[in-house]
Biotite code that builds the C-alpha atoms (Angstrom):
import biotite.structure as struc

atoms = struc.array([
    struc.Atom([-25.244, -15.341, 7.639], chain_id="A", res_id=1, res_name="UNK", atom_name="CA", element="C"),
    struc.Atom([-27.584, -13.176, 5.602], chain_id="A", res_id=2, res_name="UNK", atom_name="CA", element="C"),
    struc.Atom([-25.032, -11.915, 3.042], chain_id="A", res_id=3, res_name="UNK", atom_name="CA", element="C"),
    struc.Atom([-23.544, -14.565, 0.753], chain_id="A", res_id=4, res_name="UNK", atom_name="CA", element="C"),
    struc.Atom([-20.397, -13.919, -1.285], chain_id="A", res_id=5, res_name="UNK", atom_name="CA", element="C"),
    struc.Atom([-20.414, -15.587, -4.714], chain_id="A", res_id=6, res_name="UNK", atom_name="CA", element="C"),
    struc.Atom([-16.915, -14.488, -5.698], chain_id="A", res_id=7, res_name="UNK", atom_name="CA", element="C"),
    struc.Atom([-15.864, -18.096, -6.293], chain_id="A", res_id=8, res_name="UNK", atom_name="CA", element="C"),
    struc.Atom([-18.667, -18.467, -8.848], chain_id="A", res_id=9, res_name="UNK", atom_name="CA", element="C"),
    struc.Atom([-17.537, -15.378, -10.768], chain_id="A", res_id=10, res_name="UNK", atom_name="CA", element="C"),
    struc.Atom([-13.916, -16.546, -10.675], chain_id="A", res_id=11, res_name="UNK", atom_name="CA", element="C"),
    struc.Atom([-14.901, -19.989, -11.970], chain_id="A", res_id=12, res_name="UNK", atom_name="CA", element="C"),
    struc.Atom([-16.907, -18.456, -14.841], chain_id="A", res_id=13, res_name="UNK", atom_name="CA", element="C"),
    struc.Atom([-13.780, -16.620, -15.946], chain_id="A", res_id=14, res_name="UNK", atom_name="CA", element="C"),
    struc.Atom([-11.360, -19.451, -15.124], chain_id="A", res_id=15, res_name="UNK", atom_name="CA", element="C"),
    struc.Atom([-9.441, -16.971, -12.984], chain_id="A", res_id=16, res_name="UNK", atom_name="CA", element="C"),
    struc.Atom([-7.517, -17.828, -9.836], chain_id="A", res_id=17, res_name="UNK", atom_name="CA", element="C"),
    struc.Atom([-7.550, -15.961, -6.544], chain_id="A", res_id=18, res_name="UNK", atom_name="CA", element="C"),
    struc.Atom([-3.917, -15.056, -7.207], chain_id="A", res_id=19, res_name="UNK", atom_name="CA", element="C"),
    struc.Atom([-4.737, -13.564, -10.615], chain_id="A", res_id=20, res_name="UNK", atom_name="CA", element="C"),
    struc.Atom([-7.616, -11.548, -9.156], chain_id="A", res_id=21, res_name="UNK", atom_name="CA", element="C"),
    struc.Atom([-5.505, -10.308, -6.250], chain_id="A", res_id=22, res_name="UNK", atom_name="CA", element="C"),
    struc.Atom([-2.765, -9.160, -8.641], chain_id="A", res_id=23, res_name="UNK", atom_name="CA", element="C"),
    struc.Atom([-5.255, -7.440, -10.957], chain_id="A", res_id=24, res_name="UNK", atom_name="CA", element="C"),
    struc.Atom([-7.111, -5.709, -8.111], chain_id="A", res_id=25, res_name="UNK", atom_name="CA", element="C"),
    struc.Atom([-3.988, -4.795, -6.160], chain_id="A", res_id=26, res_name="UNK", atom_name="CA", element="C"),
    struc.Atom([-4.837, -6.409, -2.824], chain_id="A", res_id=27, res_name="UNK", atom_name="CA", element="C"),
    struc.Atom([-3.388, -9.406, -1.051], chain_id="A", res_id=28, res_name="UNK", atom_name="CA", element="C"),
    struc.Atom([-4.354, -12.991, -1.770], chain_id="A", res_id=29, res_name="UNK", atom_name="CA", element="C"),
    struc.Atom([-5.257, -13.293, 1.917], chain_id="A", res_id=30, res_name="UNK", atom_name="CA", element="C"),
    struc.Atom([-7.786, -10.448, 1.661], chain_id="A", res_id=31, res_name="UNK", atom_name="CA", element="C"),
    struc.Atom([-9.377, -11.925, -1.470], chain_id="A", res_id=32, res_name="UNK", atom_name="CA", element="C"),
    struc.Atom([-9.577, -15.291, 0.297], chain_id="A", res_id=33, res_name="UNK", atom_name="CA", element="C"),
    struc.Atom([-11.247, -13.740, 3.363], chain_id="A", res_id=34, res_name="UNK", atom_name="CA", element="C"),
    struc.Atom([-13.871, -12.179, 1.098], chain_id="A", res_id=35, res_name="UNK", atom_name="CA", element="C"),
    struc.Atom([-14.291, -15.306, -1.047], chain_id="A", res_id=36, res_name="UNK", atom_name="CA", element="C"),
    struc.Atom([-14.825, -17.514, 1.997], chain_id="A", res_id=37, res_name="UNK", atom_name="CA", element="C"),
    struc.Atom([-17.445, -15.151, 3.502], chain_id="A", res_id=38, res_name="UNK", atom_name="CA", element="C"),
    struc.Atom([-15.264, -14.324, 6.505], chain_id="A", res_id=39, res_name="UNK", atom_name="CA", element="C"),
    struc.Atom([-15.093, -10.579, 5.778], chain_id="A", res_id=40, res_name="UNK", atom_name="CA", element="C"),
    struc.Atom([-16.893, -8.235, 8.158], chain_id="A", res_id=41, res_name="UNK", atom_name="CA", element="C"),
    struc.Atom([-16.838, -5.403, 5.601], chain_id="A", res_id=42, res_name="UNK", atom_name="CA", element="C"),
    struc.Atom([-15.726, -4.591, 2.079], chain_id="A", res_id=43, res_name="UNK", atom_name="CA", element="C"),
    struc.Atom([-14.605, -1.177, 0.883], chain_id="A", res_id=44, res_name="UNK", atom_name="CA", element="C"),
    struc.Atom([-16.450, 0.263, -2.075], chain_id="A", res_id=45, res_name="UNK", atom_name="CA", element="C"),
    struc.Atom([-13.090, 0.894, -3.753], chain_id="A", res_id=46, res_name="UNK", atom_name="CA", element="C"),
    struc.Atom([-12.273, -2.822, -3.432], chain_id="A", res_id=47, res_name="UNK", atom_name="CA", element="C"),
    struc.Atom([-15.705, -3.842, -4.687], chain_id="A", res_id=48, res_name="UNK", atom_name="CA", element="C"),
    struc.Atom([-15.337, -1.409, -7.587], chain_id="A", res_id=49, res_name="UNK", atom_name="CA", element="C"),
    struc.Atom([-11.932, -2.838, -8.507], chain_id="A", res_id=50, res_name="UNK", atom_name="CA", element="C"),
    struc.Atom([-13.204, -6.435, -8.349], chain_id="A", res_id=51, res_name="UNK", atom_name="CA", element="C"),
    struc.Atom([-16.193, -5.572, -10.544], chain_id="A", res_id=52, res_name="UNK", atom_name="CA", element="C"),
    struc.Atom([-13.952, -3.779, -13.059], chain_id="A", res_id=53, res_name="UNK", atom_name="CA", element="C"),
    struc.Atom([-11.593, -6.750, -13.315], chain_id="A", res_id=54, res_name="UNK", atom_name="CA", element="C"),
    struc.Atom([-14.363, -9.350, -13.502], chain_id="A", res_id=55, res_name="UNK", atom_name="CA", element="C"),
    struc.Atom([-16.672, -7.224, -15.663], chain_id="A", res_id=56, res_name="UNK", atom_name="CA", element="C"),
    struc.Atom([-19.609, -7.809, -13.341], chain_id="A", res_id=57, res_name="UNK", atom_name="CA", element="C"),
    struc.Atom([-22.059, -5.997, -11.074], chain_id="A", res_id=58, res_name="UNK", atom_name="CA", element="C"),
    struc.Atom([-21.832, -5.959, -7.242], chain_id="A", res_id=59, res_name="UNK", atom_name="CA", element="C"),
    struc.Atom([-24.998, -8.081, -7.178], chain_id="A", res_id=60, res_name="UNK", atom_name="CA", element="C"),
    struc.Atom([-23.138, -10.803, -9.068], chain_id="A", res_id=61, res_name="UNK", atom_name="CA", element="C"),
    struc.Atom([-20.744, -11.078, -6.120], chain_id="A", res_id=62, res_name="UNK", atom_name="CA", element="C"),
    struc.Atom([-22.948, -10.286, -3.113], chain_id="A", res_id=63, res_name="UNK", atom_name="CA", element="C"),
    struc.Atom([-26.476, -11.476, -2.393], chain_id="A", res_id=64, res_name="UNK", atom_name="CA", element="C"),
    struc.Atom([-28.799, -11.452, 0.579], chain_id="A", res_id=65, res_name="UNK", atom_name="CA", element="C"),
    struc.Atom([-30.381, -14.654, 1.869], chain_id="A", res_id=66, res_name="UNK", atom_name="CA", element="C"),
    struc.Atom([-32.873, -14.675, 4.761], chain_id="A", res_id=67, res_name="UNK", atom_name="CA", element="C"),
    struc.Atom([-31.513, -16.377, 7.885], chain_id="A", res_id=68, res_name="UNK", atom_name="CA", element="C"),
    struc.Atom([-34.067, -19.178, 7.666], chain_id="A", res_id=69, res_name="UNK", atom_name="CA", element="C"),
    struc.Atom([-32.992, -20.206, 4.137], chain_id="A", res_id=70, res_name="UNK", atom_name="CA", element="C"),
    struc.Atom([-29.880, -22.213, 3.230], chain_id="A", res_id=71, res_name="UNK", atom_name="CA", element="C"),
    struc.Atom([-27.091, -20.152, 1.625], chain_id="A", res_id=72, res_name="UNK", atom_name="CA", element="C"),
    struc.Atom([-26.288, -22.818, -1.007], chain_id="A", res_id=73, res_name="UNK", atom_name="CA", element="C"),
])
């Protein structure tokens, strides 16, 4: 996968749980988990905006592009 989701990193930096983020953003825990585990096919800009507002970060702190021939780690 070329797009890597680093939401778990941002949550760890803030010592915030998926449940706390879901409550603050106003979406389900399941939807946050799908995004966090890189299983999402798309993300709405309104959701990305809300996550960035709550975490105080930029979209690039959550999403990054990695060429297919490089490991995502």
